[in-house]
Backbone bond lengths (Angstrom), bond angles and torsions (degrees), N, CA, C in turn:
res aa  C-N    CA-C-N  psi(-1)  N-CA   C-N-CA  omega(-1)  CA-C   N-CA-C  phi
1 M - - - 1.448 - - 1.521 111.07 -
2 I 1.328 116.42 -44.74 1.455 120.55 -179.43 1.526 110.04 -63.62
3 R 1.332 117.31 -34.83 1.462 120.14 178.77 1.527 110.80 -61.67
4 F 1.309 116.51 -42.65 1.462 119.01 -179.76 1.524 111.26 -69.90
5 Q 1.311 117.00 -32.29 1.468 119.59 175.08 1.520 110.27 -62.70
6 K 1.334 117.16 -38.30 1.466 120.78 176.84 1.523 110.65 -62.38
7 L 1.323 115.92 -43.82 1.469 119.98 179.93 1.524 111.06 -61.54
8 Y 1.315 116.31 -44.83 1.462 119.85 -178.99 1.523 111.81 -72.28
9 E 1.311 117.89 -25.81 1.460 120.60 174.84 1.527 109.81 -66.40
10 V 1.315 117.52 -41.38 1.467 121.20 175.93 1.526 109.45 -60.14
11 E 1.322 116.68 -44.00 1.463 120.50 -179.74 1.533 111.74 -65.50
12 R 1.336 116.65 -35.09 1.461 120.05 177.72 1.527 110.25 -64.33
13 V 1.322 116.75 -42.35 1.467 120.77 178.14 1.523 109.89 -61.87
14 I 1.323 117.24 -44.84 1.467 121.65 179.33 1.522 110.32 -59.09
15 R 1.324 116.62 -44.88 1.472 120.87 -178.47 1.526 111.11 -70.51
16 D 1.349 117.30 -47.56 1.463 120.77 -175.53 1.528 112.67 -65.47
17 W 1.317 116.61 -34.65 1.459 120.37 -178.86 1.522 112.05 -95.53
18 N 1.329 116.14 4.76 1.461 122.00 176.04 1.532 111.44 52.79
19 F 1.331 116.04 52.47 1.461 121.56 -179.04 1.523 110.68 -64.43
20 S 1.311 115.93 147.15 1.461 120.83 170.85 1.529 107.59 -71.84
21 P 1.325 117.94 161.56 1.467 119.30 177.56 1.538 112.70 -56.84
22 E 1.316 116.95 -36.35 1.469 120.52 179.37 1.530 110.80 -65.41
23 D 1.337 116.50 -44.72 1.462 120.57 179.36 1.529 111.08 -67.75
24 A 1.336 116.08 -37.91 1.467 120.19 177.75 1.527 110.22 -62.42
25 L 1.319 116.15 -43.35 1.465 120.91 179.00 1.526 110.59 -60.59
26 E 1.312 116.80 -45.15 1.466 120.85 -179.51 1.532 111.13 -61.81
27 L 1.329 116.97 -45.50 1.465 120.30 -179.92 1.530 111.31 -64.71
28 R 1.308 116.76 -42.69 1.464 120.09 178.60 1.532 110.83 -62.01
29 Q 1.327 116.49 -41.60 1.459 118.76 -178.83 1.524 111.05 -68.46
30 R 1.320 117.75 -31.75 1.460 120.39 178.70 1.516 112.47 -77.18
31 Q 1.328 117.88 -34.56 1.461 119.74 -172.07 1.522 113.93 -114.94
32 S 1.304 118.00 -47.57 1.467 120.36 -173.25 1.516 113.66 -74.19
33 E 1.329 117.36 -37.62 1.464 119.05 -177.91 1.527 111.60 -60.07
34 E 1.309 117.32 -41.16 1.464 120.47 179.54 1.529 110.73 -63.62
35 T 1.327 116.82 -41.73 1.469 121.03 178.87 1.523 110.61 -62.90
36 L 1.318 116.81 -40.47 1.459 120.50 179.12 1.534 111.46 -67.97
37 K 1.326 117.22 -36.88 1.468 120.19 176.05 1.530 110.39 -64.35
38 E 1.335 116.47 -41.98 1.467 120.92 177.70 1.529 110.45 -61.46
39 F 1.317 116.29 -40.54 1.464 120.76 179.67 1.535 110.67 -63.51
40 K 1.333 116.59 -44.47 1.464 119.64 179.50 1.529 110.29 -63.97
41 K 1.320 117.36 -40.15 1.470 120.66 177.65 1.523 110.20 -63.21
42 W 1.329 116.47 -42.03 1.465 120.05 178.54 1.522 110.55 -61.46
43 L 1.326 116.40 -44.80 1.467 119.95 178.54 1.525 110.76 -58.91
44 T 1.320 116.38 -46.13 1.465 121.23 -178.73 1.522 110.90 -62.48
45 D 1.331 116.19 -45.82 1.468 120.18 179.87 1.527 111.86 -64.28
46 E 1.312 116.85 -44.54 1.466 120.89 -177.71 1.520 112.33 -68.73
47 Y 1.329 116.74 -32.36 1.459 119.93 -178.41 1.533 111.15 -61.64
48 Q 1.325 116.13 -31.65 1.457 120.70 179.79 1.533 111.76 -73.14
49 K 1.331 117.22 -16.21 1.462 121.68 -176.27 1.524 113.84 -97.90
50 V 1.329 117.47 -9.55 1.463 120.41 -174.72 1.523 110.56 -117.66
51 L 1.319 115.41 161.26 1.457 120.17 174.63 1.524 109.14 -74.48
52 P 1.312 117.93 130.30 1.468 119.56 179.95 1.527 113.89 -57.97
53 S 1.329 117.23 -27.74 1.465 120.41 -178.49 1.528 112.89 -86.53
54 S 1.344 117.42 -5.76 1.461 119.67 178.00 1.526 109.91 -74.97
55 A 1.319 116.22 166.27 1.466 120.22 -179.40 1.526 110.99 -60.27
56 I 1.336 117.66 -45.47 1.466 120.04 179.96 1.523 110.46 -68.50
57 G 1.333 116.98 -35.36 1.464 120.63 176.38 1.518 111.75 -61.63
58 K 1.325 115.97 -43.12 1.468 120.46 178.10 1.529 110.92 -66.25
59 A 1.337 116.54 -39.59 1.464 120.26 179.64 1.525 110.78 -64.50
60 I 1.313 116.59 -43.82 1.463 119.94 179.32 1.522 110.36 -67.45
61 S 1.326 116.60 -41.27 1.459 121.04 178.42 1.534 110.81 -59.83
62 Y 1.310 116.85 -37.12 1.465 121.52 177.86 1.531 110.40 -71.56
63 S 1.332 116.99 -39.24 1.466 121.88 -172.64 1.523 113.86 -76.36
64 L 1.312 117.56 -36.53 1.467 120.34 -175.43 1.533 113.60 -55.22
65 P 1.328 119.45 -48.55 1.469 118.25 179.58 1.536 113.51 -66.95
66 C 1.309 117.09 -16.71 1.471 121.12 -178.21 1.527 113.15 -86.57
67 C 1.319 117.44 -6.54 1.472 120.27 -174.73 1.527 112.58 -59.05
68 E 1.329 117.30 -40.30 1.475 119.40 179.46 1.526 110.45 -63.65
69 K 1.314 116.91 -44.02 1.462 120.53 -179.80 1.521 110.80 -67.26
70 L 1.317 116.55 -36.41 1.455 121.05 178.04 1.525 110.88 -62.93
71 S 1.320 116.83 -31.18 1.460 122.08 -177.92 1.521 113.31 -86.29
72 L 1.300 117.84 -6.61 1.464 121.43 -174.22 1.528 112.96 -56.93
73 Y 1.323 117.35 -36.69 1.464 119.65 -177.25 1.537 112.57 -65.42
74 T 1.337 117.34 -15.28 1.470 120.22 178.81 1.523 111.93 -83.56
75 T 1.331 117.52 0.47 1.461 121.29 179.77 1.522 112.74 -102.70
76 N 1.347 116.18 -4.19 1.463 120.39 -177.98 1.523 108.54 -148.41
77 G 1.303 116.91 120.69 1.461 121.34 -176.93 1.511 114.32 -67.22
78 S 1.323 117.73 -15.14 1.466 120.72 -179.54 1.520 113.04 -87.09
79 L 1.325 116.91 -15.68 1.461 120.66 -179.49 1.521 110.42 -78.03
80 Q 1.329 115.36 157.02 1.459 122.11 177.78 1.525 109.09 -105.29
81 I 1.318 116.26 158.47 1.459 120.94 179.25 1.528 111.13 -70.85
82 D 1.320 118.06 -28.08 1.461 122.19 179.37 1.521 109.43 -148.85
83 N 1.305 116.45 -179.66 1.462 120.61 -178.90 1.529 111.87 -108.34
84 N 1.326 117.62 24.36 1.465 121.02 -179.16 1.524 114.06 -56.59
85 P 1.349 120.16 -42.24 1.470 118.11 178.89 1.533 112.90 -58.69
86 V 1.314 117.14 -38.83 1.469 120.84 179.31 1.525 109.92 -68.85
87 E 1.329 116.49 -44.78 1.459 119.71 179.71 1.527 111.15 -61.41
88 N 1.320 117.15 -41.10 1.462 120.13 178.22 1.523 111.44 -64.41
89 A 1.331 116.42 -36.73 1.458 120.37 -179.09 1.527 112.30 -68.58
90 I 1.324 117.90 -34.98 1.469 119.64 -176.39 1.521 113.05 -94.35
91 T 1.324 118.43 -5.57 1.464 120.67 -178.86 1.520 111.34 -58.69
92 T 1.317 117.04 -44.74 1.469 119.53 -178.51 1.526 111.15 -63.99
93 I 1.313 117.37 -35.55 1.466 120.58 177.78 1.529 109.54 -65.75
94 A 1.328 116.35 -46.18 1.471 120.16 -178.66 1.522 110.96 -63.40
95 I 1.313 117.51 -40.76 1.465 120.74 179.12 1.525 109.96 -65.80
96 G 1.330 117.15 -41.88 1.458 121.02 178.01 1.515 112.10 -61.53
97 L 1.325 116.64 -43.01 1.462 120.05 178.64 1.517 111.20 -60.28
98 K 1.314 115.90 -42.71 1.464 120.15 179.74 1.526 110.97 -66.86
99 N 1.323 116.96 -42.52 1.459 121.02 -177.40 1.527 112.53 -65.65
100 Y 1.335 117.15 -33.73 1.459 120.16 -175.65 1.517 113.06 -101.83
101 L 1.309 117.26 12.53 1.457 121.29 -176.84 1.527 112.03 -60.76
102 F 1.324 117.64 -40.82 1.459 120.51 -176.09 1.527 111.33 -115.18
103 A 1.304 117.27 40.62 1.460 121.18 -177.85 1.526 112.02 -74.42
104 G 1.281 119.39 -10.21 1.460 121.16 176.28 1.510 112.25 120.83
105 S 1.314 116.96 -77.00 1.459 121.11 -178.69 1.524 108.83 -135.52
106 H 1.305 115.43 174.96 1.458 120.18 179.35 1.528 110.22 -61.68
107 D 1.351 116.70 -42.18 1.469 119.95 179.31 1.528 111.13 -64.46
108 A 1.329 116.92 -39.94 1.462 121.07 178.40 1.521 110.36 -64.99
109 D 1.342 116.58 -38.41 1.460 120.73 176.72 1.511 110.74 -59.66
110 Q 1.307 116.32 -46.52 1.470 119.64 -178.53 1.514 111.69 -65.79
111 G 1.305 115.77 -40.01 1.478 119.25 178.05 1.513 112.16 -65.02
112 A 1.317 116.01 -42.62 1.465 119.83 178.25 1.519 110.95 -65.99
113 A 1.319 116.11 -36.74 1.466 120.00 179.64 1.532 110.39 -66.46
114 L 1.326 117.19 -35.76 1.458 120.22 178.68 1.532 111.15 -65.48
115 L 1.327 115.39 -36.89 1.456 119.79 179.43 1.497 109.91 -67.83
């Protein structure tokens, strides 16, 4: 958990100080890459201590192959650590679609949407 807080702290600095993609890349490579390497080492070490069929064993087994993909954002300053901004932007659309799914007819949908 603390490792992910470190990663998001780096991202907060990048966002708050409005870093250029080049500066963001440099900061991520100096700080985030090491944290991600530590996380992968922790996963590898812990996996040897748990039963593969246990819940934590399954979680680690799932996470280990994802480490490279998780680190991808540290190779490009324009990438984001997650897709939260996109999810937040489309949430209202998804909620609207669900709310108006059974409004009756196309005309009723449009009228309800106007309201």
